[in-house]
N, C-alpha and C positions, 0 to 999 in steps of 0.2 A: 464434604457433600456424602461421603458416604460411597464413593461410585468405584468398582468393578469393571472387572476385566468382563467380554461380552464374550458369549461361547459362540465366535463367529470366528472365523479366518482374518478378518486385518479388526482394527481400532479407529474409535473416529472421536468430534466431536463437532463446531458450532460453523452457521457460512450462511451463505445463500445470496441471490442473481440475479437481476437479467437486462437486454443491452439499453445503454446507457445514451442519452443523445448529446450532442455536441452543441452550445449554445455561441453563436455567433454573432455578430453583428453584423443587422437583420436593416434595411431599406420598407419606409410607408412605400408603395407601390399606388396609392389613394389620388384621386383626380386634384385634389389640393396641392399634393407634392408635381404630380405633372402639369400642371398649371402654370405654378410657379412663375412669381414675377422673376424679370432680372434680376433686381436687387437682391432676393432670395438667394438666386445664383451665383450671387458674388458672396452674399455670405455665407451661404456653404460654403466657396472656393476657397475665404479665407478660411473659414474651419478647419478643413484637410491642412491650408498647412502651417495650422497652429499644433495640431497633431505627429508632426514630422515626428520621428525619432529624436531622441537626440544622439548621436553618433558617438560623441565625445564618454558621455555617460555610458552607454553600453560594452565601449572598450573599455574600459576600468571596470564593469563588473566582467566580461569573460580576462582579465588580469587579476580580481582577486580571486577569482574561482579557482585559477590555475597554483595561481600562490598558494589555496586553501589544501589543496590535492599534493604538493608536496612540502617537503622540509627542508626547506628551502631551495629558492630558485634565484638563479645572477639575472639580472638582463636580456643578457640573450637567449638566454631560452623562454625566457617571458616572450620573446619579441615572435623566437621560434613557431612557440605554440600557437601567437594567438593572430599572425601575420602580420603584425604591426614592424610600422619601424622600428630602429632599435632605441632611439631619439623619444619616440610615439611611450614606448615601452620603461623608459629610463623616467619621463615627467610622470607619465603613471604610478608608477613607484612610489617614485616622492612624494606624490601625494600622497599618499594609504602611508606614509608615513608622515607627514603632517598632520593627515586624521587621525592619528595615533592609531592603523586598523593595519599597519605594516611594520617591522627593523629593520634594518638594515644592520648583518652583522659584520665587526669590522675584519674579522678574523675572519672572513674568508668571503667576502664580499655579497653575501648571499638575502636577499631579504627572505625573512617570515613573519606570516599570520601573530600578529595581541592576541589577547583576549577578547579585546571587540572588537572583534570579529564575532564572538559568538551571540552578542546584544543583537547583531543581525536579523537573526532567528528566531526574537521573542514575540510570538505571539502567533506565529505562526501553527499552524495545526498541519502534522507530521505524518495525519493520512487524510488528504483533503480525495485525492480519485476517489476513499472507500460512499464518500456523501456523493460527490456527482457521477460517480460511474456506476461503485457495485450496487447503491441503493433503490434505484429507479427500477435495475434488474432484480434483485431477493425482493423487490415486491406487485413484481409480475410474478415472479414463481410463488409466492407467499402465494397467489390468487388462483393460482392454478392447481396446487395443492392442499393449498388451505391450512395445514401442519406447521408452523413457527418454526423461521429460517434466521439466519445469521450472518454476520461476517468477525471472523476473527485473527490479529493481528498478533506478534510477539510483541508483549510488555516485560523487558527484563525477564526474571524467570516466572510467568506469568504470559497466561493470553488474555486481550484487552479484547471484549467485546465492544466493534465500532460501530454496527447500524444491525438492525433486528426488527423484524416487522412483525414481534409478540399480538401490539397493539390492534395489529390487525386481522392475527387470525384467533376464530371460536374456538380451537381446542387446545390453547396454551393453558395448562393449567394452573400454570403462575406465570405473569405478565415479567420480561424483566424489559433493562433498558441497555439500553448503550453508554457502555463505560465498566461494565459487569469484571472481574474480572476470577479467573480460572483458571485452576492448576493446569501443567502440562503434561505429563503423565496422568492427572484426572480428569480428563477430556480426551472428548475426540477430536477437539481441537487443536489440541495439543500435539496429541499422538501423529496423528495426520501431520500437522508442522515437521517433528522429530523424524520422518518417514521421509519428507520430501527436500530436508532445508540440507544446505553444503554440508559432507562431513564432517567435515572442522568443526563448525558450529554444532553439530549435534555431539559431536564428542566434549566440548565443552557445556554445552548445556546440561547433558547425562549427568559429567561428574559433579558439577554446582549444586544439581540436586538429587546426589548420594547423597549430600553431608545436610542436606535437611529433615528437619524436625515434623517435617509435617508428615500427618498417613498419608496423604496421597502420590507424594512422593517415593515413597519409601521400596518400591517397583524401580524406581534407579541402581539400589542395589544388588539386583538379581541381574545382573548384565545380559545373562543367556533368553531370562524370559524377554527386556526387554527388548533385545535381537531379535527374537521372533515376531514377536509382539511389528516392529518396527522392515523387519523382510514385507510379514505379509500383506501389509498397509501399502506397499508400494508394489508389488504386486499386482491387487488391486486393485488400485487407485484411492480408497475408504479406506476411513477405519470408523467402527462400533465404540460405543460405551453405554454401560450402562449404570443408571444411575441409582440404586434400587430405595433410597430411603426418599422418591422424590418422585418413583413408579413410570419413569421416562428414561428412556434411550435414544442416544445420541448419536449420527450418522454424520461424517465430516469427508468432503473430501477438495484438491487445492484449489486453488487460484493459484494459475500459473503465466508468466510474460514469457515467453518464451520456454527460456530453463533454467528462468528465477522463479522462483518461491512468494506471493505478493502475500495472500492470508490465505486462511481456512474458509472453507464454506461449509456451514451446518447445517442439516434438519434436528428438528425434536419432536420428537411422539410419542403416548403413549404406550408404553410395553406391552400391556395385554393387549392395545390396538392391533398390532400387524405383529408380524417374524420376521423376523432376520431373512425371510426368502422370502417375504414379499416385497421390502422396503429395496431388497439387491434387485430383486426386477421391475420393481411397477418406479422406484423413486430416486436410486443411484442414476439412474441414466441420466434423469428431468437437472440432478446436482450435477453429472458433469459434463452438460452440456451448457444450465449458466454457468460456470466458471470458466467455463472453455470461451463462449463468450467475453463476459467481465475481463476475461485476459488478453483478447482480439481486442475487443476497444480501447483496455490500458496503454495497446502496443499504437493501437489509432491514434490515440489527444496525444502522445508521447512523440507520433512523429510531426503530428499536425504544431507543434508545439513549436520542435523543431525547425518545417519549414517557414515558420510565420518570424519565429528570430532572426533565421538566414536572409531570409527576406530582406529585413527589417538593416541588416549590418550591410548590404547594398544598394540601398534604396536612400 
């Protein structure tokens, strides 16, 4: 994209956000329900009983999750990790073997998952939280600042735009949609991601990019410059990137779940419209606030899911 480093201490790229609302099971409170007949009450009770969780299925899923997280487990280990009786753990593991999802190695008497386990994830969107949690928040942010914002996550050796508000922003020079891939070092989103991802992951990615033939990845071969760019991004908490061929600049901040990096949040603007100083003063704080809200909402949603799962297990 003909991108160059911005003349600013930190470099960055795509993202967006604002506070989500968790959808839950609700009840109609109108007179029709309040005045329901005895028969309707009995029907509701039967419905409630019919949706009681299948505890055997939950136990099986817990066991499969433990199995998938280790390179071989024994019956005793599954029993200890799931809190199930040893005989129950044995029956579950043998059932998984019958279903083709596990195999018992006679050499060490350990159970291991088979490739069939991978098929269970087919059709699953790997970043559903972006749509459910981040999208409402970046749309609210876009209404406030007008400039387009987006959320991007790492996908292989690129950053993948998961959600964008381009269609809602009258200031977008070009309208991009979700699914756009941008280079890591050739985007603000990628640079802020590299700055805040775990050190081992960062080191591996830079080594891979150093062997890339793409002009946008050439920076990876200048280790000293890369280190300065990423250190500045970590210090300031944001990153700039100029796209001269598009007359645009992007600024990105990290979206964190505690100490875990989730994604990059980015605002895109016309280079001639704002100075870096204006962006840092007027827009970066709003980006950081939205990123913080998205991270907090992600944590709260995960906590609620865990509580629901625990409640289902004991009911």
